Residue frames as a rotation matrix with the C-alpha (Angstrom) as fourth column:
UNK 1
0.125 -0.311 0.942 95.94
0.671 -0.673 -0.311 40.67
0.731 0.671 0.124 129.84
UNK 2
-0.569 -0.442 -0.694 97.57
0.817 -0.403 -0.413 43.35
-0.097 -0.801 0.590 131.95
UNK 3
0.401 0.718 -0.569 95.80
0.672 -0.653 -0.350 46.54
-0.623 -0.241 -0.744 132.91
UNK 4
-0.161 -0.562 -0.811 98.44
-0.214 -0.782 0.585 48.61
-0.963 0.268 0.005 131.07
UNK 5
-0.942 -0.193 0.275 98.02
0.191 0.367 0.910 46.59
-0.276 0.910 -0.309 127.88
UNK 6
-0.115 0.974 0.196 94.23
0.984 0.139 -0.111 46.95
-0.135 0.180 -0.974 128.03
UNK 7
0.352 0.169 -0.920 94.75
0.270 -0.960 -0.072 50.70
-0.896 -0.223 -0.384 128.43
UNK 8
-0.657 -0.648 -0.385 96.89
-0.241 -0.303 0.922 50.73
-0.714 0.699 0.043 125.27
UNK 9
-0.747 0.468 0.473 94.21
0.665 0.547 0.509 48.81
-0.020 0.694 -0.719 123.39
UNK 10
0.251 0.900 -0.357 91.51
0.860 -0.377 -0.345 51.21
-0.445 -0.220 -0.868 124.58
UNK 11
0.020 -0.336 -0.942 93.62
-0.099 -0.938 0.332 54.20
-0.995 0.086 -0.051 123.48
UNK 12
-0.916 -0.388 0.105 94.26
0.032 0.191 0.981 52.69
-0.400 0.902 -0.163 120.03
UNK 13
-0.394 0.855 0.337 90.56
0.919 0.373 0.126 52.02
-0.018 0.360 -0.933 119.56
UNK 14
0.347 0.559 -0.753 89.52
0.597 -0.751 -0.282 55.49
-0.723 -0.351 -0.594 120.72
UNK 15
-0.209 -0.526 -0.824 91.97
-0.289 -0.772 0.566 57.28
-0.934 0.356 0.009 118.43
UNK 16
-0.956 -0.273 0.111 91.66
0.011 0.344 0.939 55.11
-0.294 0.899 -0.326 115.32
UNK 17
-0.312 0.908 0.278 87.88
0.935 0.346 -0.082 54.89
-0.171 0.234 -0.957 115.36
UNK 18
0.453 0.422 -0.785 87.79
0.328 -0.898 -0.294 58.70
-0.829 -0.125 -0.545 115.38
UNK 19
0.020 -0.590 -0.807 90.31
-0.665 -0.611 0.429 58.96
-0.746 0.529 -0.405 112.53
UNK 20
-0.093 -0.012 0.996 89.17
0.477 0.877 0.055 56.40
-0.874 0.480 -0.076 109.99
UNK 21
0.265 0.094 -0.960 90.18
-0.595 -0.767 -0.239 58.35
-0.759 0.635 -0.147 106.91
UNK 22
0.998 0.026 -0.056 91.13
-0.059 0.647 -0.760 55.25
0.017 0.762 0.648 104.98
UNK 23
0.266 -0.962 0.063 94.72
-0.897 -0.270 -0.350 55.77
0.353 0.037 -0.935 106.10
UNK 24
0.566 -0.210 -0.797 96.82
0.223 0.970 -0.097 52.70
0.793 -0.123 0.596 106.70
UNK 25
0.678 -0.450 0.581 98.51
-0.726 -0.288 0.624 52.32
-0.114 -0.845 -0.523 110.03
UNK 26
0.623 -0.518 -0.586 101.82
-0.123 0.675 -0.727 50.64
0.772 0.525 0.357 109.36
UNK 27
0.800 -0.472 0.370 104.12
-0.341 0.148 0.928 48.85
-0.493 -0.869 -0.043 111.77
UNK 28
0.720 -0.666 -0.195 107.60
0.054 0.334 -0.941 48.65
0.692 0.667 0.277 110.37
UNK 29
0.532 -0.523 0.665 110.11
-0.841 -0.238 0.486 47.54
-0.096 -0.818 -0.567 112.96
UNK 30
-0.603 -0.782 -0.158 112.66
-0.781 0.619 -0.083 44.86
0.163 0.073 -0.984 113.64
UNK 31
-0.975 0.182 0.131 110.82
0.151 0.965 -0.213 41.61
-0.166 -0.188 -0.968 113.09
UNK 32
-0.121 0.986 -0.111 107.53
0.478 -0.040 -0.877 43.37
-0.870 -0.160 -0.467 112.37
UNK 33
-0.981 -0.005 -0.192 106.12
-0.162 -0.523 0.837 44.26
-0.105 0.852 0.512 108.98
UNK 34
-0.494 0.869 -0.013 102.41
0.843 0.475 -0.252 44.73
-0.213 -0.135 -0.968 109.38
UNK 35
-0.920 0.291 0.264 99.55
-0.152 -0.883 0.444 46.99
0.362 0.368 0.856 108.45
UNK 36
-0.505 0.840 -0.198 96.18
0.633 0.205 -0.746 47.81
-0.586 -0.502 -0.635 109.95
UNK 37
-0.972 0.198 0.127 93.62
-0.012 -0.579 0.815 49.07
0.235 0.791 0.566 107.46
UNK 38
-0.366 0.930 -0.037 90.05
0.092 -0.004 -0.996 50.26
-0.926 -0.368 -0.085 107.78
UNK 39
-0.916 0.142 0.376 88.04
0.392 0.102 0.914 49.51
0.092 0.985 -0.149 104.64
UNK 40
-0.766 0.614 -0.190 85.28
-0.454 -0.726 -0.516 52.11
-0.455 -0.309 0.835 104.56
UNK 41
-0.435 0.617 -0.656 83.28
-0.765 0.131 0.631 50.35
0.475 0.776 0.415 101.86
UNK 42
-0.086 0.357 -0.930 82.89
0.120 0.930 0.346 47.19
0.989 -0.082 -0.123 103.93
UNK 43
0.466 0.191 0.864 83.13
-0.729 -0.471 0.497 48.87
0.502 -0.861 -0.081 107.36
UNK 44
0.953 -0.184 -0.240 85.80
0.251 0.923 0.291 46.36
0.168 -0.337 0.926 108.25
UNK 45
0.495 -0.854 0.163 89.20
-0.818 -0.394 0.419 46.40
-0.294 -0.341 -0.893 109.93
UNK 46
0.924 -0.293 -0.248 91.97
0.140 0.859 -0.492 44.22
0.357 0.419 0.835 108.51
UNK 47
0.510 -0.836 0.205 95.27
-0.650 -0.218 0.728 43.45
-0.563 -0.504 -0.654 110.21
UNK 48
0.938 -0.252 -0.239 97.93
-0.046 0.594 -0.803 42.09
0.344 0.764 0.546 107.87
UNK 49
0.484 -0.836 0.257 101.16
-0.440 0.022 0.898 40.62
-0.756 -0.548 -0.357 109.18
UNK 50
0.728 -0.179 -0.661 103.41
-0.657 0.092 -0.748 40.21
0.195 0.979 -0.051 106.15
UNK 51
-0.367 -0.912 0.180 106.11
-0.926 0.341 -0.162 38.27
0.086 -0.226 -0.970 108.01
UNK 52
-0.736 0.134 0.663 103.74
-0.210 0.887 -0.412 35.45
-0.643 -0.443 -0.625 108.89
UNK 53
-0.857 0.493 -0.152 101.18
-0.150 0.045 0.988 35.93
0.494 0.869 0.035 106.08
UNK 54
-0.591 0.658 -0.465 98.57
0.795 0.382 -0.471 36.20
-0.132 -0.649 -0.749 108.83
UNK 55
-0.753 0.459 0.472 95.43
-0.145 -0.815 0.560 38.22
0.642 0.353 0.681 108.16
UNK 56
-0.621 0.631 -0.466 92.76
0.734 0.258 -0.628 39.02
-0.276 -0.732 -0.623 110.72
UNK 57
-0.823 0.392 0.412 89.61
-0.087 -0.803 0.590 40.88
0.562 0.450 0.694 109.80
UNK 58
-0.402 0.734 -0.547 86.58
0.913 0.273 -0.304 41.94
-0.074 -0.622 -0.780 111.77
UNK 59
0.274 0.592 0.758 84.03
0.533 -0.750 0.393 44.74
0.801 0.296 -0.521 111.96
UNK 60
0.990 0.114 0.081 85.24
-0.014 -0.496 0.868 45.54
0.139 -0.861 -0.489 115.47
UNK 61
0.298 -0.944 0.145 88.76
-0.476 -0.278 -0.834 46.82
0.828 0.180 -0.532 116.00
UNK 62
0.110 -0.241 0.964 88.82
-0.987 0.087 0.134 45.51
-0.116 -0.967 -0.228 119.58
UNK 63
0.860 0.264 0.437 88.24
-0.242 0.964 -0.107 41.95
-0.450 -0.014 0.893 118.37
UNK 64
0.752 -0.657 -0.052 91.30
0.136 0.232 -0.963 42.20
0.645 0.717 0.264 116.16
UNK 65
0.135 -0.765 0.630 93.52
-0.686 -0.531 -0.498 43.84
0.715 -0.365 -0.596 118.74
UNK 66
0.408 0.058 0.911 92.80
-0.851 0.385 0.356 41.25
-0.330 -0.921 0.206 121.42
UNK 67
0.972 -0.069 0.224 94.14
0.139 0.938 -0.316 38.57
-0.188 0.339 0.922 119.03
UNK 68
0.582 -0.800 0.144 97.49
-0.158 -0.285 -0.945 40.31
0.798 0.528 -0.293 118.59
UNK 69
0.135 -0.646 -0.751 100.61
0.855 0.459 -0.242 39.67
0.502 -0.609 0.614 120.64
UNK 70
0.641 0.023 -0.767 101.60
0.603 -0.634 0.485 42.03
-0.475 -0.773 -0.420 123.43
UNK 71
-0.424 -0.899 -0.113 104.58
0.549 -0.354 0.758 43.13
-0.721 0.259 0.643 121.30
UNK 72
-0.573 0.264 0.776 102.35
0.738 -0.245 0.628 44.10
0.357 0.933 -0.055 118.37
UNK 73
0.571 0.808 -0.147 99.96
0.778 -0.474 0.413 46.01
0.264 -0.351 -0.899 120.63
UNK 74
0.355 -0.513 -0.782 102.86
0.523 -0.584 0.621 47.98
-0.775 -0.629 0.062 122.10
UNK 75
-0.721 -0.642 0.260 104.26
0.546 -0.296 0.784 48.79
-0.427 0.707 0.564 118.64
UNK 76
-0.209 0.744 0.635 100.84
0.806 -0.237 0.543 49.80
0.554 0.625 -0.550 117.34
UNK 77
0.655 0.423 -0.625 100.35
0.736 -0.545 0.402 52.01
-0.171 -0.724 -0.669 120.39
UNK 78
-0.196 -0.832 -0.519 103.66
0.480 -0.542 0.689 53.77
-0.855 -0.114 0.506 119.64
UNK 79
-0.776 -0.075 0.626 102.65
0.627 -0.204 0.752 54.36
0.071 0.976 0.206 116.03
UNK 80
0.227 0.952 0.206 99.25
0.835 -0.299 0.461 55.73
0.501 0.067 -0.863 117.01
UNK 81
0.498 -0.124 -0.858 100.83
0.638 -0.618 0.460 58.04
-0.587 -0.777 -0.229 119.58
UNK 82
-0.526 -0.831 -0.181 103.31
0.424 -0.441 0.791 59.32
-0.737 0.340 0.584 116.99
UNK 83
-0.829 0.157 0.537 100.96
0.524 -0.118 0.844 59.63
0.195 0.981 0.015 114.01
UNK 84
0.004 0.961 0.277 97.76
0.529 -0.238 0.815 60.75
0.849 0.143 -0.509 115.70
UNK 85
-0.550 -0.268 -0.791 99.05
0.831 -0.264 -0.489 62.70
-0.078 -0.926 0.369 118.71
UNK 86
0.417 0.830 0.369 96.50
0.810 -0.524 0.264 65.35
0.412 0.189 -0.891 119.56
């Protein structure tokens, strides 16, 4: 994993773990239709890729993000920057 990609993952984790309001983070792009959800009740993160019917869940956001493709990480980073810009 590249240093830049790890930096994007770290940024996503830092921002989303501070803003877990139960909001869904959605990736809607060419070839991508996915959602990242934090379920407060179970203290669990769920990544849902609707194009591939792939679901990944874990208590730790980093564990989910490291399983995603570079393309998905970059798209998620863009969404987080746009939606949660400080």
